[in-house]
N, C-alpha and C positions, 0 to 999 in steps of 0.2 A: 275573625281577625286574621290578617296575613302575617307572614313570617317576621317582617320588620316590626310590626306592632307587638307581636308576641315576644320577640327578642328583648324588648324593653322591660318585660315583666318576668321572664324565666331566665334569671341570671343571678349573679352575686353569690349568696350563701344560702341555698335552700335548706331550711331548718327542719330536720327530722324531729317531729314531735313524738315524745313517748306516749304510748297509749295507756291511759289511766285505767287500772283495774281495782276492784274491791279486794278485800282480804280473801274472799272465796273465788277470786279470779273471774268475776263477771265484769262487763264493761261498767266503768264508773263515769257516766256522762255528766253528772253534776260537777265532778272534779275536773273533767276535761274542759267544761265551760269555764270554771274558775281559773284554770291554768291558761286558757286561751286569752282571757282578759289580761292576765299578768304578762303573757308574752307580747301582746300588742302594746301594753303600757311600757314595756322595756324597749320598744322600738322595732319589734319584729312584725312580719306580715307586710312589709314594704316590698318594692321591686328589687331592692338590694338584699332582702332577707325574706323570701317567700316562705310561708308556712307550708310544711309538707306532711300530710297524714299517711299513716299505714305503710310506711317504708320499712326497710329491714330493721334499722335501729328503733323503729316504732313498733316492732313486733308484728308488722303487717302479715307475714306468712302464718302467724298464729290466729289471725282473725277469719271468721267465717264470712260467707258471701252476704249474710244479713248484717254482720257487725261493721265491716269497713264503711258502708254507706252511712251508718249512724254516726260514726266518728267524723266523717267528712261533713255531714249535714250540721253537726254540732259546732265544728270549727268555723265553717263558712258563716253560719247564722250569728255566731258570737263575735267573730272578728269584724264583721260589717262589710258593707258593699265596696268600700275602698281598699280592702285588704287583698293581697295576692295569695291564693291558696292553691297548692298543687296536691294531687292525689297519686300515691304510688299504687300500681296494680301488680298483683302477683303473676308470675309467668304461667301462661296458659296458651292454648292454640290461638291462632289469629282470629277466628270467628268469635270465640268466647271473649277474647281481649277487646274486640270491637264492642261487644255488648256491654262490658264493664266500662269502657271508655265513654260510651254514650250515657250511661247511668251517671258517671262522675261529672260529665259535662252538664247534665240536667240538674245536678245538685249544686252547681256553682263553681266547680273547679276551673281555674284559668288554664291549668296545664296538667300533664300526666307524667309520672316517671314510669317508664316501661322497661323491664329487663329484656335481655336477649332471650329468645325462645330456647334456652339451653337444654330443657328436657327433651327437645327434639334433635339434639346433637346437630344443630343447624350449620349449614354451609353459609358462605358469604351471600350466595344467591337467595337462600332462605331468609337470611336476616333482612336483606333489601326488600324482598316481597312482603315480609311481615310488617315492617314499619311503613312501607308505601301504602299498603291496604288500610292500615289504621288511619294514616294521614288523610286518605281520601274519604274516610267515613265520618270525620269529626270536624269541628270548627275551632277547637282549642289546641294548645301546643303540646308537643311531645319532647320530653328529655329522655334520651336513650341512656339506660343504665348499662354500661359496658362491663357486664359481670363475667369477665373471662375466666375467673377462678372457679366458676361452676362448670365450665365446659370440659368435655372429655379430652380435647386437644386444644388447650388455650391458645397456642400460637396460631392455630388455623381458624378457630371459631370466634375469636373476639372481633369486634367491629373495626375493621381496618379502614385506613384513610381512603382508599379507593372506593370502598363500599359507601362511606359517608358521602363522597362526591356523587355517587349514583343516586343519592336521595335529594340532590340539590333542587329538583323540580317539584318535590313534594312539600307543599307550603307549610304544613303543620309540624314537620320535623324541624325543631328549633334549636335544640341543645343536646349535648352529650356529656355525661360524667366520664371523665377521661383518666384512664391509667392503662398500662400495657403489661403483658406478661414478660417474664424474664427473657432477655434475648431480643426483644422487640424495641423499636426506637420511639421513645416518648415524644420526640420532636416531630414525628409524623403529623401531629395535630396542626402544624403550620400549613399543611395542604388545604385545610378546610376551616381554619379559625376565622377567616373573613366572611364565611357564609353562615356557620353555626356558632352559637355560644358554647364555649368550652369551659367546663367546670372541673377543676382538678379534684381527683378522688384518690390521691395517694397518701391519705392520712396527714395532710397539710405539709408534707415534706418537700413537695415540688411546686409550691404555690408561686414562688418567684419565677421559676422556669416556665410555668404555665402562662403567667402574665406577660413575660418577655416574648412568648410565642403567639401572643394575641388573645389569650384566654381572658375571661371576665369574672371568674369566681372560683370558689373552692368549697369542699364539704368539711364541716367541723363536727367532731363528736362531743364537743362541750358546749356548743352555743345554746342549746335548749336549757341547759342547767345554769349557765352564767353568760347571758347575751352580751354584756358590756365589753368583754374581752375581744370577741370577734368583730363586733361593731366598730371598735376602735381600730383594730387591724385593717378592716376594710376601708375605713376612711383614709388611713395611711396609703393603702394601695391606690385609691382613687387620686391621691395627690402625687403619685409617682414614686413614693418612698418604698420601692420594691425590696431592696436589701434589708432595710430596717424592719419591714413587715415580716420577712422570712426569719429574721433573727428573733423577733418576739414569739413567733409561732414555734420555733425550735426550742426556745427557752421553756415555754409552757409544756410542749410535748415531752421534753426531757424530765420535767418535774413529775409528770404522770407515768412515764414509761415503765419503771419497775413495778409500780402498783398495778398497772394494766396487765403486764405480763403475768404477774402472780395471780390476779383474780381470774384472768382468762384461762389459766391452766387448771383452775379448780372447777369452773363451769363455763360453758360457752355462752352463746346468745349475746345479748346486748344489755346485760344487767348493770354495767358500769355507769351508764348515763342515768339510770334511775337511782343508783346509789349516790351519785354526785348531787342530784336534786334533793334526795332525802337528807344528805349531810348538810345541805344549805337551808334546811327547814321547809322544803317544798316537795313533800313525798307525793308520788303518783302511783303507789301500790306496787305489788310484787310482779315479777315476770311470770309468764306461764311456763309450766314444765315442758321439757325436761330441765330447762335453765332454773337455777336456784337463786333465791334472794341473797344479797350480800349479808354476811353475818356481822356481829357487833365489832369484831376486830377489823374486818375489812372497811367498815364504815368509819371506825376511829382512825384508821390509817389515811383514808382519803380526806378526812376532816383536817388532819395535820397538813396535808398538801395544800388544801384550799386555804387554810389559815396562812400558810407560808407565802402564798401568792397574793394574799390580801383580798380574796374573794369572799363576799358575804351575801 
């Protein structure tokens, strides 16, 4: 597929799927299959809400090189041939990333989420070489994960607008998850938003700004637990109701903010999403250590928030 074809599929709200684990923290593929059926029934897996396996919120860095392909295979086979599925790849050197990219392509992924090569303390030239080489090696799309917070000098190492423009001729670079370090200009995305799909990654706080700048999507940390909310918001965005959409996102973010801060202070990782799913009656197992599972009090507190929002 070329860039224009891929841009129609790698957009909207890429849905980070939690990885289902058993109580002894092994992959729970039967549960992953059950949940994939549910996610598709709820309206996910479309071009507006691609399913994304093995990303950070899905505990991708905790998965072995034998495990992430099993998760991808399960989701692709269960979601069916019409579904849009993206696979996130862990940060590795370019040659190893190309191997993983080809493997994901063979397993049926339409696109890939690929981090900056931050372990290499990459320069802008390194970033361009990395994504250009991967693009040349595959036939599916790349969504760059602009993980500036992992870089040693975020203001220098994040994917800058001029570097994105240098990738214009690399057909399989399709999208970027966009946020910028403190002191940098978020609106720089306007330089390339007509070429690449821009997905806001600011915690849903800059969605209106992103869309006004030509963006086409955003990342949500609640969509896998309760799809209806973000699907409704995205329909509003498509109708041009930008301010109303941002107001709804802000309302929900404010409801969760104190609980998120409290639970994050106790243990890191991405345990909150799994906790929300469990509180809604759809458990997907514990996180892997060192992250700890939500305790009964934390679950009770989020249940009150969910009930207050009317989420069932």
